[in-house]
C-alpha positions as a LaTeX table, in Angstrom:
\begin{tabular}{lrrr}
\hline
Residue & $x$ (\AA) & $y$ (\AA) & $z$ (\AA) \\
\hline
Met1 & $-10.78$ & 9.40 & 0.00 \\
Asn2 & $-13.59$ & 12.02 & $-0.21$ \\
Val3 & $-11.22$ & 14.76 & 1.83 \\
Glu4 & $-8.26$ & 14.08 & $-0.90$ \\
Ser5 & $-11.27$ & 14.52 & $-3.48$ \\
Asn6 & $-12.15$ & 17.78 & $-1.92$ \\
Thr7 & $-9.02$ & 19.02 & $-2.05$ \\
Lys8 & $-8.20$ & 18.41 & $-5.56$ \\
Lys9 & $-11.52$ & 19.86 & $-6.66$ \\
Asp10 & $-10.57$ & 22.78 & $-4.32$ \\
Arg11 & $-6.99$ & 23.17 & $-5.69$ \\
Leu12 & $-8.50$ & 23.16 & $-9.39$ \\
Leu13 & $-11.12$ & 25.82 & $-8.78$ \\
Val14 & $-8.47$ & 28.07 & $-7.32$ \\
Ser15 & $-6.14$ & 27.39 & $-10.02$ \\
Tyr16 & $-8.98$ & 27.95 & $-12.59$ \\
Ile17 & $-9.08$ & 31.33 & $-10.91$ \\
Leu18 & $-6.07$ & 32.59 & $-10.84$ \\
Cys19 & $-5.45$ & 31.35 & $-14.42$ \\
Ala20 & $-8.56$ & 33.95 & $-14.87$ \\
Ala21 & $-6.47$ & 36.55 & $-13.23$ \\
Trp22 & $-4.82$ & 36.94 & $-16.95$ \\
Phe23 & $-7.92$ & 38.99 & $-17.94$ \\
Phe24 & $-6.20$ & 41.69 & $-15.23$ \\
Gly25 & $-2.93$ & 41.36 & $-16.49$ \\
Phe26 & $-1.76$ & 38.78 & $-13.90$ \\
Gly27 & $-1.10$ & 35.70 & $-16.14$ \\
Gly28 & 0.65 & 32.68 & $-14.64$ \\
Leu29 & $-0.40$ & 33.04 & $-11.10$ \\
His30 & $-2.03$ & 29.27 & $-11.38$ \\
Arg31 & 1.63 & 28.03 & $-12.36$ \\
Leu32 & 3.15 & 30.10 & $-9.61$ \\
Tyr33 & 0.38 & 28.08 & $-7.40$ \\
Asn34 & 1.06 & 25.00 & $-8.59$ \\
Gly35 & 4.91 & 25.14 & $-8.11$ \\
Lys36 & 5.87 & 25.96 & $-11.36$ \\
Ile37 & 7.92 & 28.88 & $-10.25$ \\
Gly38 & 10.03 & 29.19 & $-13.48$ \\
Thr39 & 7.33 & 28.95 & $-15.98$ \\
Gly40 & 5.14 & 31.31 & $-13.73$ \\
Val41 & 7.53 & 34.21 & $-13.78$ \\
Leu42 & 7.93 & 33.83 & $-17.79$ \\
Trp43 & 4.08 & 33.56 & $-17.38$ \\
Leu44 & 3.96 & 36.87 & $-15.82$ \\
Cys45 & 6.11 & 38.58 & $-17.31$ \\
Thr46 & 4.59 & 38.23 & $-21.07$ \\
Phe47 & 1.14 & 38.18 & $-19.98$ \\
Gly48 & 0.72 & 34.42 & $-20.19$ \\
Ile49 & 2.87 & 34.32 & $-23.43$ \\
Phe50 & 0.72 & 36.88 & $-24.73$ \\
Gly51 & $-2.20$ & 34.93 & $-24.04$ \\
Ile52 & $-1.50$ & 31.72 & $-26.11$ \\
Gly53 & 0.22 & 30.01 & $-23.24$ \\
Gln54 & $-2.85$ & 31.21 & $-20.77$ \\
Phe55 & $-5.11$ & 29.57 & $-23.04$ \\
Ile56 & $-3.70$ & 26.56 & $-23.42$ \\
Asp57 & $-3.06$ & 26.25 & $-19.78$ \\
Val58 & $-7.09$ & 26.38 & $-18.88$ \\
Leu59 & $-6.92$ & 22.66 & $-20.68$ \\
Leu60 & $-3.85$ & 21.64 & $-18.78$ \\
Ile61 & $-4.45$ & 22.89 & $-15.15$ \\
Pro62 & $-5.73$ & 19.19 & $-14.18$ \\
Gly63 & $-2.53$ & 17.78 & $-15.20$ \\
Ile64 & $-0.50$ & 20.44 & $-13.31$ \\
Val65 & $-2.77$ & 20.17 & $-10.54$ \\
Asp66 & $-1.97$ & 16.09 & $-10.25$ \\
Glu67 & 1.43 & 16.79 & $-11.01$ \\
Tyr68 & 1.54 & 19.25 & $-8.12$ \\
Asp69 & $-0.19$ & 16.41 & $-5.89$ \\
Leu70 & 2.37 & 14.17 & $-6.75$ \\
Lys71 & 5.42 & 16.41 & $-6.31$ \\
Leu72 & 3.83 & 16.98 & $-2.57$ \\
Arg73 & 3.11 & 13.54 & $-1.80$ \\
Ala74 & 6.72 & 12.27 & $-2.68$ \\
Ser75 & 7.88 & 15.28 & $-0.53$ \\
Thr76 & 6.26 & 13.82 & 2.76 \\
Gly77 & 7.34 & 10.29 & 2.15 \\
Leu78 & 4.31 & 9.07 & 0.73 \\
Ser79 & 3.73 & 6.87 & $-2.52$ \\
Pro80 & 1.12 & 8.43 & $-5.33$ \\
Leu81 & $-1.69$ & 6.53 & $-3.97$ \\
Gly82 & $-0.89$ & 7.52 & $-0.33$ \\
Val83 & 0.81 & 4.79 & 1.31 \\
Pro84 & 4.22 & 5.60 & 3.36 \\
Leu85 & 7.43 & 4.70 & 1.75 \\
Asn86 & 10.37 & 3.58 & 3.65 \\
Gln87 & 8.69 & 2.38 & 6.50 \\
Pro88 & 9.92 & $-0.85$ & 8.29 \\
Ala89 & 8.63 & $-3.99$ & 6.88 \\
Val90 & 5.15 & $-5.16$ & 9.47 \\
Ala91 & 6.63 & $-8.85$ & 9.40 \\
Ser92 & 9.86 & $-7.58$ & 11.29 \\
Gln93 & 7.61 & $-6.51$ & 14.45 \\
Val94 & 5.55 & $-9.74$ & 14.30 \\
Tyr95 & 6.65 & $-12.53$ & 16.57 \\
His96 & 7.48 & $-15.96$ & 15.23 \\
Pro97 & 7.29 & $-19.08$ & 17.23 \\
Thr98 & 10.34 & $-21.50$ & 16.24 \\
Gly99 & 11.37 & $-25.04$ & 17.32 \\
Asn100 & 9.51 & $-26.06$ & 20.55 \\
Gln101 & 7.42 & $-23.06$ & 20.97 \\
Leu102 & 6.32 & $-23.70$ & 16.62 \\
Met103 & 5.41 & $-26.91$ & 17.91 \\
Val104 & 3.37 & $-25.83$ & 20.38 \\
Lys105 & 1.63 & $-23.40$ & 18.73 \\
Leu106 & 0.54 & $-26.14$ & 16.30 \\
Ile107 & $-0.45$ & $-28.41$ & 18.57 \\
Glu108 & $-3.14$ & $-25.86$ & 20.19 \\
Ala109 & $-4.20$ & $-25.44$ & 16.49 \\
Ala110 & $-4.79$ & $-28.75$ & 16.05 \\
Glu111 & $-6.92$ & $-28.95$ & 19.28 \\
Thr112 & $-8.99$ & $-25.91$ & 17.76 \\
Arg113 & $-9.70$ & $-28.11$ & 15.12 \\
Gly114 & $-10.39$ & $-31.67$ & 16.36 \\
Gly115 & $-6.79$ & $-33.22$ & 15.92 \\
Thr116 & $-6.36$ & $-32.17$ & 12.50 \\
Leu117 & $-3.80$ & $-29.45$ & 10.85 \\
Thr118 & $-2.85$ & $-28.74$ & 6.96 \\
Val119 & 0.50 & $-26.54$ & 6.70 \\
Thr120 & $-1.76$ & $-24.12$ & 5.57 \\
Gln121 & $-3.55$ & $-23.66$ & 8.66 \\
Gly122 & $-0.64$ & $-23.81$ & 10.70 \\
Val123 & 1.20 & $-21.04$ & 8.74 \\
Lys124 & $-1.97$ & $-18.95$ & 9.86 \\
Ala125 & $-2.31$ & $-20.09$ & 13.05 \\
Thr126 & 1.71 & $-19.31$ & 14.32 \\
Gly127 & 2.56 & $-16.78$ & 11.76 \\
Ala128 & 5.78 & $-19.04$ & 11.12 \\
Ser129 & 6.95 & $-19.72$ & 7.00 \\
Phe130 & 5.48 & $-22.54$ & 5.12 \\
Val131 & 9.10 & $-23.96$ & 5.42 \\
Glu132 & 9.16 & $-23.48$ & 9.37 \\
Val133 & 5.85 & $-25.40$ & 9.54 \\
Glu134 & 6.24 & $-28.11$ & 7.39 \\
Thr135 & 9.90 & $-28.93$ & 8.72 \\
Ala136 & 8.01 & $-28.98$ & 12.17 \\
Leu137 & 4.96 & $-31.10$ & 11.36 \\
Lys138 & 7.63 & $-33.34$ & 9.59 \\
Glu139 & 9.67 & $-33.68$ & 12.89 \\
Met140 & 6.58 & $-34.54$ & 14.81 \\
Leu141 & 5.45 & $-37.23$ & 11.91 \\
Lys142 & 9.46 & $-38.54$ & 12.40 \\
Ser143 & 8.82 & $-38.57$ & 16.16 \\
Gly144 & 5.83 & $-40.34$ & 15.93 \\
Tyr145 & 3.31 & $-37.51$ & 17.23 \\
Val146 & 1.14 & $-37.06$ & 14.15 \\
Lys147 & 0.00 & $-39.16$ & 11.18 \\
Ile148 & 0.03 & $-38.10$ & 7.87 \\
Asp149 & $-3.44$ & $-38.36$ & 5.32 \\
Asn150 & $-4.67$ & $-36.77$ & 2.62 \\
Asp151 & $-8.09$ & $-35.04$ & 2.51 \\
Pro152 & $-10.85$ & $-37.07$ & 0.75 \\
Ile153 & $-12.15$ & $-34.00$ & $-0.64$ \\
Thr154 & $-9.34$ & $-31.22$ & $-1.66$ \\
Gly155 & $-6.59$ & $-33.87$ & $-1.65$ \\
Ala156 & $-4.60$ & $-31.81$ & 0.83 \\
Val157 & $-1.96$ & $-33.22$ & 3.27 \\
Val158 & $-3.52$ & $-33.30$ & 6.62 \\
Tyr159 & $-1.72$ & $-34.05$ & 9.89 \\
His160 & $-3.57$ & $-36.10$ & 12.36 \\
Phe161 & $-2.89$ & $-35.62$ & 16.02 \\
His162 & $-3.68$ & $-38.75$ & 17.52 \\
Glu163 & $-3.00$ & $-37.66$ & 20.98 \\
Ile164 & $-5.30$ & $-35.17$ & 20.81 \\
\hline
\end{tabular}
């Protein structure tokens, strides 16, 4: 964040210096510098619209710099916050166990927790969805591998792996 802040401060400083070039007959250089080519050429040809536009731009320069920064980010594929756009979802690259593999992962997770497991803990341990974990635990319940109860403090549904 510090680098971005310094870059913005530098761009603001250069823009104000170029704005001051109006005193030497070069109005609009700050607009050209910030990508506003059309109005920059107009300011250059009319001496900053006879000084009026140049004077108003002294107040508008921070917004002009911000607008240029947003356009620059968009052209490089970044959001206004600097997050890459159009990137593949991370979830598609993560391995999610299914079926018997999911059941094994749930048993391992329960083993590390003293033989009990909630659906949320199962999701966290396996990376599978809530529906997938709950379905797998219900299958294990029907098969008799787990018993179901409620946590006396939180009321959450807890699956007890009695063989562990």
